[in-house]
Backbone as numpy.savetxt, mean C-alpha at the origin, in Angstrom:
# Nx Ny Nz CAx CAy CAz Cx Cy Cz
-33.57 -18.87 30.06 -33.38 -18.00 28.91 -33.87 -18.72 27.67
-34.51 -18.00 26.83 -35.05 -18.55 25.60 -33.89 -18.86 24.64
-33.78 -20.09 24.13 -32.67 -20.44 23.24 -32.63 -19.56 21.99
-33.76 -19.12 21.52 -33.79 -18.29 20.32 -33.10 -16.95 20.58
-33.37 -16.33 21.73 -32.72 -15.07 22.06 -31.21 -15.25 22.22
-30.81 -16.36 22.83 -29.39 -16.65 22.99 -28.73 -16.81 21.63
-29.36 -17.54 20.74 -28.82 -17.76 19.39 -28.73 -16.44 18.62
-29.72 -15.58 18.77 -29.68 -14.28 18.12 -28.53 -13.46 18.67
-28.33 -13.49 19.98 -27.23 -12.76 20.60 -25.88 -13.26 20.11
-25.73 -14.58 20.01 -24.48 -15.16 19.51 -24.26 -14.75 18.05
-25.31 -14.79 17.26 -25.19 -14.41 15.85 -24.77 -12.93 15.70
-25.36 -12.07 16.51 -25.00 -10.65 16.47 -23.55 -10.46 16.89
-23.13 -11.16 17.93 -21.74 -11.08 18.38 -20.78 -11.56 17.29
-21.11 -12.66 16.66 -20.26 -13.20 15.59 -20.19 -12.24 14.40
-21.30 -11.61 14.07 -21.32 -10.63 12.99 -20.44 -9.43 13.33
-20.52 -8.95 14.57 -19.70 -7.82 15.00 -18.21 -8.17 14.94
-17.85 -9.36 15.38 -16.45 -9.79 15.33 -15.99 -9.91 13.87
-16.84 -10.45 13.02 -16.49 -10.58 11.60 -16.25 -9.21 10.96
-17.11 -8.27 11.24 -16.95 -6.92 10.69 -15.66 -6.29 11.21
-15.38 -6.46 12.50 -14.15 -5.90 13.08 -12.92 -6.51 12.41
-12.94 -7.81 12.14 -11.81 -8.46 11.48 -11.62 -7.96 10.05
-12.71 -7.76 9.33 -12.62 -7.25 7.96 -12.05 -5.83 7.97
-12.51 -4.98 8.87 -12.01 -3.61 8.97 -10.52 -3.64 9.31
-10.13 -4.47 10.29 -8.72 -4.58 10.65 -7.88 -5.02 9.45
-8.36 -6.01 8.71 -7.61 -6.52 7.56 -7.39 -5.43 6.51
-8.43 -4.67 6.19 -8.28 -3.61 5.19 -7.35 -2.50 5.68
-7.41 -2.17 6.95 -6.49 -1.17 7.48 -5.05 -1.68 7.45
-4.87 -2.95 7.79 -3.53 -3.55 7.76 -2.96 -3.55 6.35
-3.75 -3.97 5.36 -3.24 -4.02 3.99 -2.97 -2.61 3.46
-3.78 -1.64 3.83 -3.54 -0.26 3.40 -2.26 0.29 4.01
-2.02 -0.02 5.27 -0.79 0.44 5.92 0.44 -0.22 5.30
0.35 -1.52 5.03 1.47 -2.23 4.41 1.73 -1.68 3.01
0.67 -1.39 2.27 0.81 -0.82 0.94 1.48 0.56 1.01
1.10 1.35 1.98 1.69 2.67 2.14 3.18 2.59 2.45
3.55 1.67 3.34 4.97 1.49 3.67 5.75 1.04 2.43
5.17 0.12 1.69 5.81 -0.39 0.47 5.99 0.74 -0.55
4.99 1.59 -0.70 5.07 2.70 -1.66 6.17 3.67 -1.26
6.25 4.02 0.03 7.29 4.93 0.51 8.67 4.32 0.29
8.82 3.03 0.58 10.09 2.35 0.39 10.47 2.33 -1.09
9.50 2.10 -1.97 9.76 2.07 -3.41 10.16 3.47 -3.90
9.49 4.51 -3.42 9.86 5.88 -3.78 11.29 6.18 -3.36
11.60 5.83 -2.12 12.95 6.07 -1.61 13.98 5.28 -2.40
13.65 4.02 -2.71 14.56 3.18 -3.49 14.80 3.77 -4.88
13.77 4.41 -5.44 13.90 5.05 -6.75 14.64 6.38 -6.67
14.89 6.85 -5.43 15.62 8.09 -5.27 14.75 9.32 -5.14
13.47 9.12 -4.88 12.53 10.24 -4.75 12.23 10.47 -3.28
12.35 11.72 -2.85 11.99 12.07 -1.49 10.47 12.04 -1.38
9.90 11.14 -0.57 8.44 11.03 -0.49 7.75 12.33 -0.10
8.37 13.12 0.75 7.76 14.39 1.16 7.69 15.36 -0.01
8.73 15.40 -0.83 8.74 16.28 -2.00 7.74 15.78 -3.04
7.62 14.46 -3.16 6.72 13.89 -4.17 5.27 14.30 -3.94
4.87 14.52 -2.68 3.48 14.88 -2.38 3.21 16.37 -2.51
4.22 17.17 -2.83 4.03 18.62 -2.87 3.68 19.11 -4.27
3.04 20.27 -4.31 2.76 20.98 -5.56 1.93 20.19 -6.55
2.38 20.24 -7.80 1.65 19.61 -8.90 1.62 18.09 -8.82
2.49 17.51 -8.03 2.60 16.05 -7.95 1.53 15.42 -7.07
0.77 16.20 -6.35 -0.21 15.63 -5.41 -1.22 14.72 -6.11
-1.75 15.14 -7.24 -2.71 14.31 -7.99 -2.04 13.04 -8.50
-0.80 13.17 -8.94 -0.05 11.99 -9.41 0.14 11.01 -8.26
0.47 11.52 -7.09 0.71 10.64 -5.94 -0.57 9.96 -5.46
-1.70 10.62 -5.59 -2.97 9.94 -5.25 -3.19 8.76 -6.19
-2.85 8.95 -7.47 -2.97 7.88 -8.45 -1.98 6.75 -8.13
-0.76 7.12 -7.77 0.25 6.13 -7.38 -0.25 5.32 -6.19
-0.77 6.00 -5.20 -1.29 5.34 -3.99 -2.41 4.36 -4.34
-3.28 4.78 -5.23 -4.39 3.92 -5.65 -3.87 2.66 -6.34
-2.87 2.81 -7.20 -2.29 1.64 -7.88 -1.64 0.70 -6.88
-0.93 1.26 -5.90 -0.29 0.43 -4.88 -1.33 -0.37 -4.09
-2.44 0.25 -3.77 -3.48 -0.44 -3.02 -4.09 -1.60 -3.80
-4.15 -1.47 -5.13 -4.75 -2.52 -5.97 -3.73 -3.52 -6.50
-2.45 -3.30 -6.24 -1.38 -4.12 -6.81 -1.47 -5.56 -6.33
-1.19 -6.48 -7.22 -1.21 -7.90 -6.89 0.20 -8.49 -6.86
1.21 -7.62 -6.83 2.60 -8.09 -6.80 3.26 -7.76 -5.46
2.50 -7.76 -4.38 3.04 -7.36 -3.09 4.22 -8.22 -2.67
4.11 -9.54 -2.82 5.19 -10.43 -2.41 6.46 -10.17 -3.22
6.30 -10.04 -4.53 7.45 -9.75 -5.38 8.06 -8.40 -5.02
7.22 -7.41 -4.77 7.69 -6.09 -4.39 8.50 -6.16 -3.09
7.98 -6.84 -2.09 8.69 -6.96 -0.81 10.04 -7.65 -1.00
10.07 -8.73 -1.78 11.34 -9.44 -2.02 12.30 -8.56 -2.81
11.80 -7.82 -3.82 12.65 -6.95 -4.62 13.25 -5.85 -3.76
12.41 -5.23 -2.93 12.89 -4.16 -2.05 13.91 -4.68 -1.03
13.78 -5.94 -0.63 14.73 -6.55 0.31 16.01 -7.01 -0.38
16.06 -6.91 -1.70 17.25 -7.32 -2.45 17.31 -8.81 -2.73
16.20 -9.50 -2.58 16.16 -10.94 -2.81 15.81 -11.31 -4.24
15.44 -10.31 -5.05 15.09 -10.52 -6.46 15.95 -9.57 -7.29
16.57 -10.12 -8.31 17.42 -9.32 -9.21 16.57 -8.61 -10.25
17.15 -7.62 -10.90 16.48 -6.92 -11.98 15.89 -5.61 -11.55
15.17 -5.01 -12.48 14.56 -3.71 -12.18 13.15 -3.90 -11.63
12.48 -2.78 -11.39 11.12 -2.83 -10.83 10.04 -2.75 -11.91
10.30 -3.36 -13.06 9.33 -3.30 -14.16 8.01 -4.01 -13.82
8.00 -4.84 -12.79 6.77 -5.50 -12.35 5.81 -4.52 -11.69
6.33 -3.38 -11.27 5.55 -2.39 -10.53 4.68 -1.56 -11.47
3.39 -1.43 -11.19 2.53 -0.61 -12.05 2.88 0.87 -11.99
3.69 1.28 -11.01 4.09 2.68 -10.88 5.52 2.94 -11.31
6.19 1.97 -11.90 7.61 2.11 -12.24 7.88 3.34 -13.10
7.08 3.55 -14.13 7.29 4.71 -15.00 7.09 6.02 -14.25
6.09 6.06 -13.39 5.84 7.28 -12.63 6.99 7.55 -11.67
7.53 6.51 -11.05 8.66 6.70 -10.15 9.86 7.25 -10.91
10.10 6.75 -12.13 11.20 7.27 -12.94 10.96 8.75 -13.30
9.72 9.08 -13.64 9.38 10.47 -13.98 9.56 11.36 -12.75
9.13 10.91 -11.59 9.28 11.71 -10.38 10.76 11.90 -10.03
11.57 10.88 -10.30 13.01 11.01 -10.05 13.59 12.12 -10.91
13.14 12.18 -12.16 13.65 13.23 -13.06 13.14 14.61 -12.66
11.88 14.73 -12.24 11.31 16.06 -11.98 11.62 16.57 -10.59
11.75 15.68 -9.60 12.01 16.15 -8.23 13.49 16.08 -7.87
14.27 15.38 -8.68 15.69 15.21 -8.37 15.89 14.04 -7.45
17.05 13.41 -7.56 17.35 12.26 -6.72 17.74 12.70 -5.32
17.36 11.89 -4.35 17.82 12.16 -2.99 19.15 11.43 -2.79
19.89 11.88 -1.83 21.20 11.24 -1.57 20.97 9.84 -0.99
21.78 8.86 -1.41 21.61 7.49 -0.90 21.91 7.38 0.57
């Protein structure tokens, strides 16, 4: 076998594995962000199903986008777990969550 063809095959295989890992990573972070957003909505007292209905759909797309770009994931996870005191003012969606709580009504704890 020609070493050049073998090297090309290995390079193509490595590229395919690299692309698969990048795709997996982005899907994983998007799923974790989605779970975090749902947990934060619930913690704020907003029913996530109600939040996505009617006029709120555009707002929720914006909320989702902010969650995906958020750089406070670790703090958010610790806060949601009760390991950090205080309010959720670190969250870029905190005001929107408060507004949704007022407009959709609080869910029962």
